[in-house]
Structure formats: structure tokens, C-alpha cells
C-alpha positions in Angstrom: 65.4 -51.9 -35.1 65.3 -53.6 -31.7 63.5 -56.5 -33.4 66.2 -56.9 -36.0 69.0 -56.8 -33.4 67.3 -59.5 -31.3 66.9 -62.1 -34.2 70.1 -64.0 -33.4 68.8 -64.7 -29.8 66.0 -66.8 -31.4 68.3 -68.6 -33.8 67.7 -66.5 -36.9 70.5 -65.2 -39.1 69.9 -61.5 -38.8 72.0 -60.5 -41.8 69.8 -62.5 -44.2 66.7 -60.6 -42.8 68.6 -57.3 -42.9 69.5 -57.9 -46.6 65.8 -58.4 -47.3 64.9 -55.2 -45.6 67.8 -53.3 -47.5 66.3 -54.6 -50.7 63.1 -52.7 -49.8 64.3 -49.5 -48.2 68.0 -49.3 -48.7 70.4 -48.9 -45.8 69.1 -49.9 -42.4 69.4 -47.2 -39.7 71.8 -47.7 -36.8 69.7 -46.3 -33.9 68.2 -49.0 -31.7 65.0 -46.8 -31.4 64.7 -46.4 -35.2 61.5 -47.7 -36.8 61.6 -50.0 -39.8 59.5 -48.4 -42.6 56.1 -49.9 -43.1 57.0 -51.0 -46.7 59.8 -53.2 -45.2 58.0 -54.5 -42.1 56.1 -57.3 -43.7 59.2 -58.4 -45.6 61.2 -58.5 -42.3 58.7 -60.9 -40.7 58.3 -63.0 -43.8 62.1 -63.5 -44.1 62.5 -64.2 -40.3 59.5 -66.6 -40.2 60.9 -68.6 -43.1 64.0 -69.2 -41.0 62.2 -69.8 -37.7 59.8 -72.4 -39.3 57.3 -72.8 -36.4 54.5 -70.7 -34.9 55.2 -68.2 -32.2 58.1 -66.1 -33.6 56.6 -62.7 -32.6 56.3 -63.9 -28.9 59.8 -65.5 -28.9 61.4 -62.4 -30.3 59.5 -60.1 -27.8 60.8 -62.2 -24.9 64.3 -62.1 -26.3 64.6 -58.3 -26.3 66.0 -57.0 -23.1 64.5 -54.2 -21.0 65.9 -50.8 -22.2 66.2 -51.8 -25.8 63.1 -49.8 -26.7 64.5 -46.7 -25.0 62.0 -44.1 -23.9 59.0 -46.5 -24.1 60.6 -49.0 -21.7 61.6 -46.2 -19.3 58.2 -44.6 -19.4 56.6 -47.9 -18.3 59.4 -49.1 -16.1 59.5 -46.0 -13.9 55.8 -46.2 -13.0 54.8 -47.2 -9.5 52.9 -50.4 -10.5 51.7 -52.5 -13.4 48.5 -50.4 -13.3 50.6 -47.2 -13.6 52.6 -48.6 -16.4 49.5 -49.5 -18.4 47.9 -46.1 -17.7 50.9 -44.3 -19.0 51.2 -46.4 -22.1 47.5 -46.0 -22.7 47.9 -42.2 -22.7 51.3 -41.8 -24.3 52.4 -44.8 -26.3 51.4 -43.2 -29.6 53.8 -40.4 -29.0 56.6 -42.9 -29.4 55.0 -45.7 -31.4 52.3 -44.0 -33.5 50.8 -47.2 -34.9 50.3 -48.9 -31.5 47.4 -48.3 -29.1 46.4 -49.9 -25.8 42.9 -49.9 -24.3 42.1 -51.1 -20.8 38.9 -52.6 -19.6 37.8 -54.6 -16.5 35.8 -57.8 -17.1 33.0 -59.2 -14.9 35.4 -61.1 -12.7 37.5 -58.1 -12.0 40.4 -59.2 -14.3 42.1 -56.4 -16.2 42.0 -56.8 -20.0 44.7 -54.9 -21.9 43.7 -54.7 -25.6 46.4 -54.0 -28.2 45.7 -52.7 -31.7 48.3 -52.0 -34.3 47.8 -50.3 -37.6 50.5 -51.9 -39.7 51.1 -54.0 -42.8 50.8 -57.1 -40.6 48.7 -56.3 -37.6 48.3 -59.9 -36.2 52.0 -60.3 -36.0 52.6 -56.8 -34.6 49.9 -57.3 -32.0 51.2 -60.6 -30.9 54.7 -59.1 -30.6 53.4 -56.2 -28.5 51.6 -58.6 -26.2 54.8 -60.5 -25.8 56.7 -57.3 -25.0 54.1 -56.3 -22.3 54.2 -59.8 -20.8 58.0 -59.8 -20.7 58.3 -56.3 -19.2 55.7 -57.0 -16.5 57.6 -60.3 -15.6 60.9 -58.5 -15.5 59.8 -55.4 -13.6 58.1 -57.5 -10.9 60.9 -60.0 -10.5 58.8 -62.7 -12.1 55.7 -62.3 -9.9 53.3 -61.2 -12.7 52.2 -63.6 -15.4 49.1 -63.2 -17.6 46.0 -65.2 -16.7 45.4 -65.7 -20.4 46.4 -64.3 -23.8 43.9 -63.6 -26.6 45.1 -63.5 -30.2 43.3 -62.5 -33.4 45.3 -65.2 -35.2 43.6 -68.6 -35.6 43.2 -71.5 -35.6 45.5 -72.8 -32.8 48.5 -74.9 -33.5 47.8 -78.7 -33.5 50.0 -79.4 -30.4 48.1 -79.8 -27.1 50.3 -77.1 -25.4 51.7 -74.6 -27.9 55.1 -73.0 -27.7 53.3 -69.7 -27.1 51.6 -71.0 -24.0 55.0 -72.1 -22.6 56.5 -68.7 -23.4 53.6 -66.7 -22.0 53.1 -69.0 -19.1 49.4 -68.8 -19.7 46.6 -70.2 -21.8 46.4 -68.8 -25.3 43.1 -68.3 -27.1 43.0 -68.0 -30.9 40.7 -66.5 -33.4 39.6 -63.8 -30.9 38.0 -60.5 -32.0 40.9 -58.5 -30.4 44.4 -59.2 -29.2 44.5 -58.9 -25.4 46.5 -59.7 -22.3 44.4 -60.6 -19.3 45.8 -59.9 -15.8 44.4 -60.6 -12.4 43.5 -57.6 -10.2 46.2 -58.5 -7.7 48.9 -58.7 -10.4 47.6 -55.4 -11.9 48.3 -53.8 -8.6 51.8 -55.2 -8.2 54.5 -52.6 -7.6 57.4 -52.3 -10.0 61.0 -52.9 -8.8 62.2 -50.0 -10.9 59.7 -47.4 -9.8 61.1 -43.9 -10.0 58.7 -41.0 -9.5 61.1 -38.4 -10.8 62.0 -40.3 -13.9 58.4 -41.2 -14.6 57.2 -37.6 -14.4 60.0 -36.6 -16.7 59.1 -39.3 -19.3 55.5 -38.4 -19.1 56.3 -34.7 -19.7 58.4 -35.7 -22.7 55.7 -37.9 -24.2 53.1 -35.1 -23.7 55.3 -32.6 -25.4 55.7 -34.9 -28.4 51.9 -35.1 -28.6 51.6 -31.3 -28.4 54.1 -30.9 -31.2 51.8 -33.0 -33.4 53.8 -36.2 -33.6 50.6 -38.2 -32.9 48.2 -38.7 -35.8 44.7 -37.2 -35.5 43.3 -40.7 -35.6 43.8 -40.6 -31.9 40.4 -39.1 -31.9 39.0 -42.5 -32.6 40.8 -43.9 -29.6 39.4 -41.2 -27.4 35.9 -42.0 -28.6 36.4 -45.8 -28.0 37.7 -45.1 -24.5 34.4 -43.4 -23.6 32.1 -45.7 -25.5 31.9 -48.5 -22.9 30.2 -46.3 -20.3 28.3 -44.3 -22.8 26.7 -47.4 -24.4 25.6 -48.8 -21.1 23.9 -45.5 -20.1 22.4 -44.8 -23.5 24.6 -41.8 -24.1 26.5 -43.0 -27.2 25.3 -40.4 -29.6 27.5 -37.9 -31.5 26.2 -34.8 -29.6 26.9 -36.2 -26.2 30.2 -37.8 -27.2 31.4 -34.5 -28.6 30.6 -32.8 -25.4 32.6 -35.4 -23.4 35.5 -34.7 -25.7 35.3 -30.9 -25.4 34.2 -30.5 -29.0 31.2 -29.3 -30.9 29.2 -32.0 -32.7 30.0 -30.3 -36.0 33.8 -30.3 -35.2 33.7 -34.0 -34.2 31.9 -35.0 -37.4 34.3 -32.9 -39.5 37.4 -34.3 -37.9 36.1 -37.9 -38.4 35.3 -37.1 -42.0 38.9 -36.0 -42.5 39.9 -39.5 -41.3 37.4 -41.1 -43.6 35.6 -42.5 -40.6 32.0 -42.2 -39.4 30.8 -42.1 -35.9 28.3 -44.9 -36.5 31.0 -47.2 -38.0 33.3 -46.6 -34.9 30.4 -47.6 -32.6 29.6 -50.6 -34.7 33.2 -51.9 -34.7 33.5 -51.3 -31.0 30.2 -53.1 -30.3 31.3 -56.1 -32.3 34.7 -56.4 -30.6 33.2 -55.8 -27.1 30.4 -58.3 -27.7 32.9 -61.1 -28.5 35.0 -60.2 -25.4 32.0 -60.2 -23.1 30.6 -63.4 -24.6 33.9 -65.2 -23.9 33.1 -64.9 -20.2 30.4 -67.5 -19.4 29.4 -65.6 -16.2 28.0 -62.7 -18.3 24.4 -63.5 -19.5 23.6 -62.7 -23.1 20.9 -60.3 -22.0 23.5 -58.5 -19.9 25.9 -58.3 -22.9 23.0 -56.7 -24.9 22.4 -54.1 -22.1 26.1 -53.2 -21.8 26.2 -52.6 -25.5 23.3 -50.2 -25.5 20.6 -52.5 -26.9 17.1 -52.0 -25.4 16.2 -55.6 -26.4 18.1 -58.8 -26.6 16.5 -59.6 -30.0 18.1 -56.4 -31.4 21.5 -57.5 -30.2 21.0 -61.0 -31.6 20.1 -59.6 -35.1 23.2 -57.3 -35.0 25.5 -60.2 -33.9 24.2 -62.5 -36.6 24.9 -59.7 -39.1 28.5 -59.5 -37.8 29.3 -63.1 -37.5 26.7 -65.2 -39.3 25.6 -66.9 -36.0 23.8 -66.1 -32.8 25.5 -65.0 -29.5 24.6 -68.3 -27.8 26.0 -70.4 -30.7 29.1 -68.3 -30.8 29.6 -68.8 -27.1 29.2 -72.6 -27.3 31.7 -72.7 -30.2 34.2 -70.5 -28.4 33.9 -72.6 -25.2 34.5 -75.8 -27.2 
């Protein structure tokens, strides 16, 4: 609902969009924290984009929504001591309040922090861009304008034809298109910036509330996949990414792990394959990381094995993909 309420701020007639949503789901809820049902989400964006007319609507809308409009999510992040603390809390607890959205943090070879966003929705590219815009705007607001991303990576592609897109002006950073994952990249110094609204008591309260929501079962069991992915990066590099050892890291038996994944219609090997593919593209986007090092980090004993896998995923070699991405 916060998205719908902010439409006039970017020049869109909200009532026309709300009418389109009503046609799908009936009356629109009044609460600012209410979620638009999935069946209406795509229609909302389609109708809004038809009025907006140019690329970058999700980013523009995200920047137009004031702090506090997302209620408990905003206050969970905003009461943390630093940008790092806000990301850590959202990585742990965001699904308690926004079940379809997940964050995953990694550090690249230069020490930059890469915040990956994944959204399971009817229109994930739009939802992921919107979430990146919300994160960027919150970090800017909560640090009095000191924190801007170094770059933004979007799954959407190709880039708009203009030399400097509207998105780059809004984010204040370079935007890369056609990436394997949607990410916000921050410098280590910006990641450590303190928040102007830090409140230890409020933050502890918000974290307890989010944890309680999780204990009550409000979070889908698909969080198991997120827990696996969070441990895969280290496990692949050390050769420990097998179901038995992963189950032990999660405090489960291997049989329980496999059963719970089967209930989600997911397999352990498919999760590893998807993670390797996304991580490979992210690592290859950094020219300072040699291809042989990428192969080792992903758990391949030989570079040729990695090259065969990468060609199966993309139809090209890692070196060729890197040259094309750099161009």
C-alpha cells in the first residue's frame, strides 16, 4: 500500500492505478503496511508504468516513499547502530515482515559489500529494483546523505539508450544491466557508517518482535534455501558443500534436510547449481579476480570443469563473458 500511496509524488494518477487493482481483488485495504495481493501486483505496475512512460519507475517510486511509511521494517533498520547493523537485521528478519523478499550479504575481492536482493513475486525484476531503491534511499536518509552506493546491479537489461540513465541520476551511482542478480554495492567505509536514528532499545524491541513472528510460523519454510545459500560460499571454497555436512551446519540430519527440500520441490544439487551460476557472474564482473580463482571459490578442482559448467549455463566461456560484460 505504501507504493500505491506514493504514486502521486512521481506524477501518476493513483486513482487510475487503484481502480485497476480493485478490478483484480476488490476493495483496496487502508493500512499503510497492508500488502497488495500477488494477483494484483503485476497489474499495479503495468498500469503505473503506462502512465509514467519512461524506464526507472520502481527506483523513482522507492525514493519518493518517506521513511516510516513501511512501518516496522523501516524502524527495524533505522534503529540499528550502523548501515552494517541495518543490513544484518534485515538479512535475518526481513522475511518476518515481507515474506517474499530476501537479502544476502557478501564481500567482494576489493572489500566492497554486496547486498543481493531476491524477490519471489509475479514481477521479480521490478520488485527487486524497487527494493534496491528503498535500501539506497534509507541509507542516504539515515546517514544524512553520506552513504551512496558505489554501483547498482540489475537483472533487467539491456540498458536504456541514453548515456546517463535516469536511474543513475536517482541512485547517484553507475547502474549495470543484465546482471545475474540484483545488488547494491557499498564501500566498506560506507557500510560502517553510523545511523543518525540509532536507538539500541527500540532496535532490540523490533528484533524480538520479528523473531517472534518467525517463531509463530509467519515465515515460509523456503527460508531453508536461504539458510543453505548463506553457508554455501564458505562451504564451496573448502570443499564442504555436500548434503551431509550442510545438514550438520544447519543442525539437521541429512534425511531431514532432504525431506524438507523435497517438500519445497527443491533439490540440494539444484540450489548449489543456481548459487554457483549467480556467484560466478558476480565474481567475473570483478576484473581483479582471476578465472582460476573464481573456479576455486566455487569448489571446482580444475578450471576446465568450471569452464564446462559456465558454458552450459550461459553458452559462452568465462573469459568471453567477462570481456562482453566489461564492454
